[in-house]
N, C-alpha and C positions, 0 to 999 in steps of 0.2 A: 490672346497674345501671351498670357502667362503659360498656357499649355505648350505653345510653340517654343517659347524661351526654354522651358524645362526640357523639352525634347532635344534641343540642339546644343544646350550649354556644355554637356559633357564631350560630345565629339568635337565641338568648336574649340574647347580648351585643349583637348588632346592634339587636335590638328595644329593649333598654334604652338603647343609645346614642341611637337616634332618639327614644325617649320623653323623655329629658332635653332634647333639642333643641326638641321641639314642646310640651312640657307648659306652658311659660309662656304660649303662645298659647291653650291650653285654659283656663288660669286666667283670662285676660282675657275670653275668650268667655263663661265662666260667671259671672264676677263683675260685669263691666261691661255685657255684653249680655244677661245673665240667661237664657242658653240652658240647656236640660236636658243631662244627660250624653250621651245618645245623639246629640243634635243637634251638640254640640261635637266628638264623636268622628267623626261622619260628615263634617262640614265639614273637619276636619283631614286625614282620609284622602283626600278629594277634592282638597284643596289639594296634598298630597304627590304624588298621581298626576299632577296638572297640571304641577307643578314638574319632576318626573322626565321627563315627556313632552316638555316644552319643552327641557330639557337634552339629551335624546337627539336632538331634532330639530335644534337649532342647534349644540351642541358635539359631538355624536356623530360627524357626518361629518368634522369637522376632526380630531378625535382619531383616528378610523379611518384617515384619509388619512396623517397624520403617523406613525402606528404602522406602517402598511404601508411607507412610505418608509424608516423606520428599519430595519425587518427586511430590506428589500431592500438597503440600503446598509451593513448591519452588517459584512459581511466587509471592505469598503473602509475603514470606520471603524476596525475592529480593526487592519488593516495600517498605517493612518496613525498610529494611536496607538502602535503598537509601534515605528514609525520614530522617533517622538519619544523613546520610552524608550531605544532603541538609541543615539540621539544623546547622551542624557544619560549613558548607561553608558560612552561613550567617554572620559568624564572621570573614571571611577570610580577609575582608578589613583592619582589624587591624594587619594583618600579613605582613612580608616583602615580596617583589616581588618574590624572589627566592623560598620562601616557597609556595606562591600561585601557581607558575608554577609547582612545584613538586606535589601539591595536585591535580591540574587539570590533569596532566599527569597520576597520579595514578587512578583517577576516569575514565578516558578514557580507560585505560587498564583493569580496573575492569569490565566496561560495555562490552568491547570487549570479555573478558574472559567469562562473564556470557552468552553472546550470543553464544559463541562457544560450551558451555556445551549442549545447546539445539540442535543446528544445527548439531553437530557431534555425537549425541546420537546413530544414526544408525551405523556409522562407528565404534564407541566404542563397540557396541554389537557384530558386526562382528569380530573385533579383539579379543574380549573376548571369542567367540566361538572357533576361531582358536587356541587361547592359551589353551583352555580346551583340545583340541586334543593333543597338545604338552605335557600337564601334564600327559597324559597316560603313557609316557615314564619314568616319575619320579620314580615309584616303581621299574622298572627294573634297573635303575641306582643305586638306593638305595640298592637293594638286592645284586648286584654284588660288590658294595663297601663294604658292611658288610661281604660278603663272602670271598673276595680276597684282602682286604686292607693291610694285612700283607705281601702280595707278591709284592706290588708295588715297595717299595724301593729296595729290592734285584734285581728285574727285571731292574730297571733304572740304578743301580750301577754295573750291571753285566759286561758291556764292559770295566770298569775301573779296575785298579790294584793299589796296594800300597797306597800312601798317597792321590792320587786323588780319590780312592774308598772311603777312610775314609771321605774325604771332601764332596763327594756327599751324603753319608749316613747321615752325621751330618747336611748338608744343608736341606735335606728333613725332617729330624726329627725336626729341628727348625721351618720350615714352618708349619708342622703339629701341633706343640705345640702352635704356634702363632694363627692359625685358631681355634684350639680347645679352647684355653683360651678365645679368643674374642667372638666366636659365643655362646658358652655355657654360659659365663658370661653375655653377652648382652641380650640373650633371657631370662635368669632367671630374670634379673633386669627389663626388659620390661614387663614380665608377672606380677611381683609384683606391678609395677607402674600402669599397667592397672587395676588391682583389686582395688588398692587404689582409683584411679579416679572413677571407677564404683561405689564403695561404697559411695564416696562423692557426685557424681551426683545423685544417687538414694535418698540419704538423703535429698537433697535440692529440689528434684522433677524436675530436668532438663529434658526437652524433648530430645528424641533420645540419652538417657544416654548410652545405650549399644554400639551404633555406635560410639559415641564420645570417649568412653573409649577404644574401639578397635582401633580407629584411633590414640589415644594417645599411645597405646601399640606398634603399627607399627612404628610410627614416632620416638619413643624412641630408636629404633634400630640405628638411626642416632645420633652419639655423638654430644653433645654440642648444635646443632641447633634444634634437635628433639623436646625438650619440648616447644620451642616457636612455632613450627609448630603445635603442638598438642593443644595449648590453644586458638589459633585464632578462629577456627570454634566454639569452645565451648563458647567463649565470645560473638560471633555474635548471636548464638542461644539464649543465656541468655538475651542479650539486647532486642531481639525481644519478648521473652516470658515475661520478667519482668526486667527492668533496674537494680533493686536492686540485682537480682540474678547474674548479671555479677560480682558484688563484691564478692559474695560467690564462684563463679567459680575461680576467681583470688586467693582467700584465699586457696581453695582446691588445686589448682595447686602449689601454693607457699609451702604449707605444704608437699605435695607429693614430690616436688622437693628437699626440705630440707632433708626429710627422705632418698630420693634416693641418693642425693649427699653426705650426711654426714654419713649415716648408711649403706644403702643397698649396693651401689656400692663399697665403700672401703672394705667391708667384703667379697663380692663375687668376684669382679674383681681385686681389688688392683690397681696396676699400670701396667696393662697388656700391654698396647700399649706404654706407656711412650712417648706420643706425646704432643707437645705444643698446646694449644687451637687455636692459630693463624694458625698453620699448618693444624689442622683439618678443620677450617673454609675455608682456601684456597683450600684444596682438595675437600671439599663438593661443593663449589661454582663452581670450574672448572668442576667437574663431572656433575653438574646440567646443565651447558651450553653445555656440550658435549653430554649427553645422557638422560637428564630428571630425573624423580623421581627414576627409576630403577637404573640408574648409581649412584645416590646419596646413595642408600642403600648399594651398593657394593664398594663405593669409599674408605672408611676408611679401611676395611679389605684388599682390594687390595693394598693400600699404605703400610699397615703393612707388607704384604708379600714381596713387593718390597724392603722395608727397611731391612727386615730380609735377603734377598738375597744379597743386597749390603754389609751389615755388615759382612756376612760370607765370601764373596769374599775379602773384605778388610782385615779381620783377616787372611785368608789363604795367601794373598799376603804378609802380615807382617811376617808371619811365614817363608815363603820362603826367604824373604829378610834377616831375622835374621839368618837363617841357612847358607845362602850364605856368609854373613859377617863373621860368625863364622869360616867357612871353609877357607876363605881368611886370617883371622887372624892367624889360626893355621899354614897355609903354610908360612906366614911371620916369625912366631916364629921358624919354622924349618930351 
C-alpha cells in the first residue's frame, strides 16, 4: 500500500492542482455554452496541450539557453560570490563573538551545499527522469477528475443517512471551496507577480531574467516566506553582474511586493485562508524539516484543509450538543 501511495501521490497532487485551475473554464463551457461533459473535457485537454506546446516553443529555448549559461558560469559565480563574502568577513573582527560564530557556520554550510550541487548532479538527473515517467499519469488523473468530479461527494456520502449524510456533504463542499479558492487565487497572484518581476529584470538588463522570474513565480506559491526566497538568488546574480544592480533588484522586488500585497492579493484572494502569519511560518518551517521544498509547497493548503475539517467537526459537535440540551430541557419542562 505504501509503495502504491508513493507511486501515485505526485501525479495525483499535480492532477488535482491542474484540475482546480481549469475547472472554472469547464463550468463556463457547460453552463454558458451548454456543452456535454465529454466535449468540455476534450476542449480543455486540447487547450492545455496547445498552451504547453506554445510555452515550450517560445519560452523553452530561452530557459534552456539561460540554464546552460548558468551551469557553465556557475564556478565563476561561486568564486565571485565567495570574494564578496570574504570581503565582508574581513570586517568580522568588529562583530560580537556570537555573530562571528553564526557567520562561520553559515559559510561552512554554504560551501557544503555548493559542493553537493555538483556531486549530486547525476542523482538529480536520475530522479528527474524517474519523475518524468510519473508525470505521464498526470493527464489521466486530470481527465477522470474533470469527468467524474461531481460524482465524488455522492459516492462518499452514500453509506450515510440523515444528519450524518448532510454533515459529510457539507464537509467535502467546504474542503473543495477551500482548495479551489487557495489554488486559483495563489496561482493567479503568482503569475502576475512573475510577469512584474520579468518586466523589471528585463528593463535593468539582469542576467538569467527569465529563470529568476520563473523562480519568483514558483516561490510565491509559498505564502509569506516565498518573496524572500525569490529575491535572494536575484540579489546574488545582480551583485556579481554589477553591485549597483542589486539595488535595482531590491527596488523591483519591493515595488512588486507592495503591488502584490496591497492591490493584487486583496482583490483576488481576499482573506481566503484567514491564517495568522506566525501560523504560516510555523507550518512552512515544520514542513521544510519533514519533507523539503515539495512539502513546503503543499504545507499551507494541507493545513487549510485540516483546519476546515476540524472546524466542521467542531460545529457538528456543537449542533449535536445544542440539540441534546434542548431535548433535555423540554423533558424537564414536561
